[in-house]
C-alpha positions in Angstrom: 12.1 19.1 1.7 15.1 17.5 3.4 13.4 17.8 6.8 10.3 16.1 5.4 12.4 13.3 3.9 14.2 12.8 7.2 10.9 12.6 9.0 9.6 10.0 6.6 12.8 8.0 6.9 12.6 8.0 10.7 9.0 6.8 10.4 9.9 3.8 8.3 13.1 3.1 10.4 11.0 2.3 13.5 11.4 -1.4 12.8 9.3 -3.8 14.8 7.3 -1.1 16.4 5.7 -0.5 13.0 4.4 -3.3 10.9 2.9 -2.5 7.5 1.1 -4.9 5.2 0.4 -3.1 2.0 -1.6 -4.3 -1.0 -1.8 -2.0 -4.0 -3.6 -2.4 -7.3 -1.3 -2.6 -10.4 -3.2 0.4 -11.9 -1.4 2.5 -9.3 1.9 1.5 -10.9 0.7 1.7 -14.5 -0.8 5.2 -14.4 2.0 7.8 -14.8 1.6 10.7 -12.4 4.0 13.7 -12.2 6.3 12.6 -15.0 9.0 10.1 -15.4 11.3 11.3 -12.7 8.5 11.3 -10.1 7.4 7.9 -11.1 11.0 6.5 -11.0 11.5 7.9 -7.5 8.2 6.6 -6.2 8.8 3.1 -7.6 12.3 3.1 -6.2 10.9 4.1 -2.8 8.4 1.2 -3.0 11.2 -1.2 -3.7 13.3 0.2 -0.9 10.4 -0.2 1.6 9.8 -3.8 0.3 13.2 -4.8 1.6 12.4 -3.9 5.2 11.6 -6.8 7.4 8.6 -5.1 8.9 7.0 -4.2 5.5 5.0 -6.5 3.2 4.3 -5.1 -0.2 2.0 -7.0 -2.5 0.4 -6.0 -5.8 -3.0 -7.1 -7.2 -2.1 -7.7 -10.9 -4.4 -6.8 -13.7 -4.7 -10.5 -14.5 -6.6 -11.0 -11.2 -9.5 -9.2 -12.7 -12.2 -7.4 -10.6 -11.7 -7.2 -6.8 -13.4 -5.6 -3.8 -10.8 -2.8 -3.6 -11.8 -1.0 -6.8 -14.2 1.2 -4.8 -11.4 3.1 -3.1 -8.6 2.9 -0.6 -8.8 1.5 2.9 -6.4 1.3 5.8 -6.7 -0.8 8.9 -4.7 0.2 12.0 -4.0 -2.2 14.8 -3.6 0.0 17.9 -2.7 -1.2 21.4 -6.2 -1.1 22.7 -8.4 -1.5 19.5 -8.4 -1.6 15.7 -9.6 1.3 13.6 -10.0 1.7 9.9 -10.1 4.5 7.4 -12.0 4.3 4.1 -10.9 6.8 1.5 -13.3 8.7 -0.8 -13.0 11.4 -3.5 -14.2 14.2 -1.3 -12.9 13.0 2.0 -12.8 9.7 3.8 -14.2 8.3 6.9 -12.6 7.1 10.2 -14.2 3.8 11.3 -14.1 2.8 14.9 -17.1 0.5 15.3 -15.7 -3.0 15.9 -18.2 -4.6 13.5 -17.4 -2.2 10.7 -13.7 -2.5 11.2 -14.1 -6.3 11.1 -16.0 -6.0 7.8 -13.2 -4.0 6.3 -10.6 -6.4 7.6 -12.5 -9.2 5.8 -12.6 -7.2 2.6 -8.9 -6.5 2.9 -8.3 -10.2 3.3 -10.4 -11.0 0.2 -8.4 -8.4 -1.8 -5.1 -9.9 -0.5 -6.1 -13.4 -1.8 -5.9 -11.9 -5.3 -2.6 -10.2 -4.8 0.8 -11.5 -6.0 3.4 -12.8 -3.5 5.9 -10.3 -2.1 8.5 -11.6 -4.5 6.2 -11.4 -7.5 5.1 -7.9 -6.4 8.7 -6.7 -6.4 9.2 -8.1 -9.9 6.0 -6.2 -11.0 7.3 -2.9 -9.5 10.7 -3.5 -11.2 9.0 -4.0 -14.6 7.3 -0.6 -14.2 10.5 1.0 -13.0 12.3 -0.1 -16.2 9.9 2.1 -18.1 11.2 5.2 -16.3 15.0 4.5 -16.2 
């Protein structure tokens, strides 16, 4: 467990070589998974990541209503020579490498981001959920 934790820390400590813009739905914070201790640690970890200069954490609050991200998760990776994407699904996801499809997911991601709270407001939302578990 310690080795895995150290590996994760090294990953996030890469600084400017890793830029992460993350948008999560408030439902992820609201649904307790694994018990109070697990939730507390996860929320604390999110808040810790949110303090890093190369990480942007935003939350789409319930008050934003429906958005295009409700179908499932997606990740877009900007590599040195191209962008790729991953679309998550219940029984496995799909790696997307076709530039047009990656562009479509990027647009979808932007549209979801428009509904997200600011970084500061997102931290406040996470802190509110953390209070439930401390």
